C-alpha positions, 0 to 999 in steps of 0.5 A: 352240411347234409348228404345225400341219401346215396352218399348216405348209403354210400357210408355204410356200404363203404364201412363194409370190409368186402361184399364178396360171399363168404360162410356165415361165420367169418368177419372181415376187416380191410385195412385199406378202408379208412372210414374216417376218424375216431370220435367213440360213438357208442360212449353215451348213456341213457341215465346213470348220472346221479342228481348230486354232482360230482357223486361219480368221480371224474375220471369214471366219465373221463376214462371211458370217454363218455359223451352223450348223456339223455335224462329228464328227472325219470322215477324222481319219487314225490315229491318229484313226479313231474306236472301231471302231478302239481308245480312243486313235484314238476320242479324237484323233477325239474332239479334232477334234470337240471342237475344232469345237463350240467353234469353232461355240459362238465364233460363237453357232453350234449343232453337229450331232455326227455320232456315226457319223463319231466311231464310224468309220463316215465312208465310209473304213471297211473291209469287215468294219467293225462296225455297232451291233446286229451279230449281235443283240449291242448291247454294243459300242454301248452302251459307245460311247454310254456314253463319248460321253455320259461325254466330252460331259458332262466336256468341257462339250459340252452346250449348243448340240448336235444330235446326228445320230443317224446319217448316210445310213442310206439309203446302204449306203456309210454304213451297210452294214446293213439298215433293220431294223437301223437302226431297232433302233439308232434307237430304243435311241439314241433312248432312251439319249440322252434319258435321259442329256441330256433335251431339253437335246441335241436329237436329229436325223434321218433325215439320209438322202440320200433325200428325204420323198415318198409313193414313198420306202418307205425314209421312210415305213417309218422314219416308221411305225416313229418313229411307233409307237416314240414316238422323234420327232426334235427337227429332221427332217432330210434332204439334197438333194444328187443334182443334181435335186428342189425343197424345195417338192415334198420338203416336201410330200412330208414333209407328207404322210408327217407327216399319214399317220401321225399325226406332229408338225411339227418344225423341218427342217434340210437339213444337206446342201445342193447338189452339187460343180458347184453350188457356184457362185454361181448354184447357191447363189443357187438353193438360199438362195432354195429353202431361204429359202422353206420356212424351213428351216436349210440346210448346204452339202454338202462335196466335199473330202476328207482334212484338206481336208474339215475346212478351207476352209469348205466350198469358200468359202474358199481359200489359197495351194496349196490346189488343188496337192499342196502343200496345208498343212492348217494354213496359212493365208493364207486369201482368198475365192472368188466362192461366198463373196461371195453369202453375205457379200452375202446376210448384210450386204445383205439386211436388213429382213424377207423376202418371198414369192417363186415359182421359174421353172415349170422350176425352173431360176430363183429369186430370193430377196428382202428388203425393208429400207432397198431391195428386194434381190433375189438370183437363181440359176440353176441350172447352166443357160444361157438367157433367164428372166424375173424379175417383181415385184409390188406395187411400191406395197407399198414406196411406189412409185407403180403406173407409172413408171420405176424405176431397178434396180442390177445386182451380178455374182457371178462365180467366178474362173478356178478356180471353187473356189480362185481369189480373188475380192474382190467382186461386179462392179457392172454398173451401173443401168438404167431400167426402165419399169413399169405395173400395179404390176408390173416385169418383166424379163429374166435373160440367163444365158450362163454355168452359174456367175454369180448376179445382185443386183438393188437399187431403192429404196423410196418 
């Protein structure tokens, strides 16, 4: 059942710890604000899965709670470059997508099908590559969709599928035509897929590089079109990979746009998040906090290329020679890096229910909190050094006295010497420190001396 825009906005406001004015360096957690069940919303990946089934051992998927995959055969080399290069090149690329789909379903993960990659517009296409609807001719695109629909049905590739109609159509890198031609393509494709699958296959979009801000004319044009064309996706999707912005602001922009054009609220999927430099423990903890706050699924962006794009779980794993010219796409011997340990902790340790939090007003420090057998707080600073403060309010909500001394256990999550390729087998136990507190609140400093370490703080409930 869909919730109203007012209710959706209220969720985000409710997920904030406190509206009170505060300094720019303090993040706040409110233990009395139960924001709902735990679903590990940030544990998906863009690609990262080998074409060979079971190449990555089960434990790496299960321990991190891997729960979403987005793929479509991108950068499979010739003879696998996609539809625009011929039927055999299409079939080889489809085989990659089908294998990834089956891996996703093995772990119960939905599969976002990137049909633009299967077409051949994966960023490696040449300057003369065709796009759907060129010169007003839709025959080639219609033939392609007929083939995709037929192959999906023939291979049982329907359950759990979400189709992204096109990826980052606001960038010429992926869509080298006008927005008008894109919108025509969107409307035609939406209704063709709905006719073929009904609602058994969900549709997602626009998967834009830009955020849904009211100042973004690309987004307002898109919203106006899908309102008049009645081609509203089942998920609103966009990407957060520009190195700036935050999800509360982006979500607020979406709500405003939906209200302006009379569009319904739908689930949100940030199906690419984080820059490559942000894919370190501190950055991942920051993004986890952001996604959990607005109740959006998120898939880690993937900044690798070639066969590595379809390996290493979007830079969460490594293996022998992965960082060298001797990299073997079908090689095994996988091991986790420091960033993986953040997602493992997020999945296995952060149990119970979520609680509301607010980032520091400079948007550098953020925190995700849960209450279960213990209070657990995962903290990350977004690529900065300095000193911030973490304030935890309403300790009495978890059975603690309103004043006293609180013993807090700290874990540090740091990468190795090569942040993406060095093995790290767990967080570092940084010990327990007692903190005197009063007024039902404890506040303590976060000393961020590098741009990569995340922290987890734990204390017992009463």
